[in-house]
C-alpha positions, -999 to +999 in steps of 0.1 A: +645-007+350+616-009+341+646-013+316+642-004+327+652-036+341+635-068+330+602-083+319+575-104+335+543-104+354+534-118+387+524-155+392+489-164+398+495-166+435+511-132+436+479-113+442+466-092+470+470-113+501+443-127+522+431-106+552+447-131+575+482-125+562+505-118+592+519-084+598+554-099+598+548-114+563+536-080+551+565-062+566+589-086+549+570-081+516+573-044+517+611-047+525+616-071+495+598-048+471+617-017+484+651-034+480+640-044+444+632-008+436+665+004+450+683-022+427+664-009+397+675+026+406+711+016+401+705+006+364+714+040+349+745+042+371+759+010+357+750+023+323+769+055+327+799+036+341+800+013+310+796+044+287+826+060+304+846+029+295+835+033+258+812+003+257+784+009+233+748-001+239+743-031+216+771-051+233+762-038+267+726-049+265+733-081+246+756-093+274+731-082+300+701-100+286+720-131+276+736-135+310+703-128+328+683-151+305+709-179+308+708-177+345+670-179+346+670-210+324+696-226+347+675-217+377+644-233+361+664-264+352+678-268+387+644-263+402+629-288+378+603-263+366+587-274+333+561-255+315+550-263+280+542-233+258+522-233+225+539-220+194+516-190+196+527-182+231+564-186+222+559-163+192+542-138+215+570-138+240+595-134+212+574-104+201+576-090+237+614-095+235+614-073+204+594-047+222+617-049+251+647-043+228+631-011+216+620+001+250+653-007+269+673+008+240+655+041+244+659+039+282+696+034+283+703+057+254+683+084+272+701+079+305+734+085+287+722+119+275+701+134+302+701+132+341+694+096+351+667+108+375+648+125+347+649+093+325+636+073+355+608+098+361+598+098+324+595+061+325+571+063+354+545+080+331+536+045+319+509+039+346+490+070+334+494+059+298+481+024+306+451+040+324+444+064+295+446+035+270+421+015+291+397+045+290+401+051+252+396+014+246+363+015+265+375-010+292+375+015+320+354+046+328+372+078+335+367+085+372+376+116+390+407+100+405+419+089+371+415+124+357+435+139+386+462+113+381+464+120+344+466+158+349+492+154+377+513+132+353+512+158+326+519+187+349+546+167+366+563+159+333+562+196+322+579+206+355+604+178+355+615+184+319+614+222+322+615+247+294+639+236+266+667+260+262+704+262+253+721+230+263+689+210+265+693+175+250+659+173+232+668+139+217+675+125+252+641+138+264+623+124+234+639+090+240+629+091+276+593+097+267+595+070+240+606+046+268+572+052+286+553+047+254+572+015+246+568+001+281+531+009+280+528-013+248+548-039+265+526-040+296+494-041+275+507-070+254+521-089+284+488-086+303+473-108+276+501-132+268+513-140+303+481-152+319+486-186+333+523-186+325+548-186+355+566-153+357+601-168+356+593-189+325+580-158+306+609-138+317+634-164+306+619-165+271+616-127+268+651-120+281+667-146+259+649-133+229+660-098+237+696-109+242+697-127+209+682-097+191+708-074+206+736-098+197+724-098+161+721-060+161+756-057+176+771-081+150+752-066+121+762-030+130+798-040+137+794-029+174+801-063+190+829-055+214+837-086+235+872-074+245+859-041+257+831-059+275+857-078+295+873-046+305+839-033+316+831-064+336+823-045+368+793-024+355+782-054+334+782-077+364+763-050+384+738-046+356+732-084+352+731-093+389+722-063+410+701-046+383+684-076+368+687-110+384+684-099+421+652-078+417+633-106+400+628-129+429+627-100+454+598-083+436+579-115+430+583-127+466+573-092+479+542-091+457+532-126+469+531-111+505+516-077+500+498-079+466+503-060+434+485-028+445+507-022+476+538-033+458+532-008+429+532+020+455+564+008+472+580+004+437+580+042+433+612+040+453+629+033+420+630+068+405+637+082+440+667+059+443+678+070+408+676+106+420+697+097+450+723+077+431+725+103+404+734+129+430+759+106+449+777+091+419+772+116+391+766+149+409+733+154+391+710+174+413+674+181+404+662+217+405+634+226+430+606+226+404+618+193+391+613+178+426+578+192+425+573+175+391+587+142+405+562+144+434+533+149+410+543+120+388+548+096+417+516+108+433+498+100+401+512+065+403+500+060+438+465+073+429+462+049+400+476+020+422+448+026+448+423+016+422+442-014+409+421-046+410+433-073+434+441-096+405+457-070+382+494-077+376+522-053+385+547-047+358+583-053+365+612-032+354 
């Protein structure tokens, strides 16, 4: 990531494919979404590597978003993509950038304090939160499948977090939960603002806004560390390219082939990849009941995805 990894919604043509879509095209689509999810799973690993080098979050995330946003603007320029936005749309995307600053800050701060797999799992509560908001707002009736998914998310979270005790980083857990709340707000706002706007255009505005806000924050708090950022160039490059720029076209291309509903199921590889990478690189192993909690949370995501409308966008990390 999600911060999570990056913002954006799917283009108008990235909807559930027509029945005639070839099996080869669907297979490629599933592969592209899967690779995108694995890339997202590496985000907290790059974060931990940067933290080990002493790089603080404001500089870390300012560089990430500025590099990614600049690369997107360059891509749009080279492709000759022009899309005029109204002042209201621009203000809305800047607002989404501010939301993304808060959400991504919680995500990366949490993953520096608690196991990276747990942070990734807590983020994946957002589909249940979005569904609950739709019910409370009267835009969706609570069906049996919704209720099962919501209960599974709650039980899964309780199992994944476990009983707080000595050594439990409560602040890390709270920030992980705050990430899911922040991403839910981001998704709900983006669903309104990004209609009719190409995904890469929206992403370029949001990322650039977030990058500038982090730069201002870093300068204002005396945490702008360009010299240290140069020494931490490896995790920064991995974050900007592998964890941000590479998944954008992969996810969008995959969704165009298989549709948002199927892609949302495949994207659950992200927290599983975070679990695997946490074990391989950080020696963080989930306990048995935490694996059960993970299965319940991801099962809830799949249940909610089955009911996704063909034209409903899939959030990107």
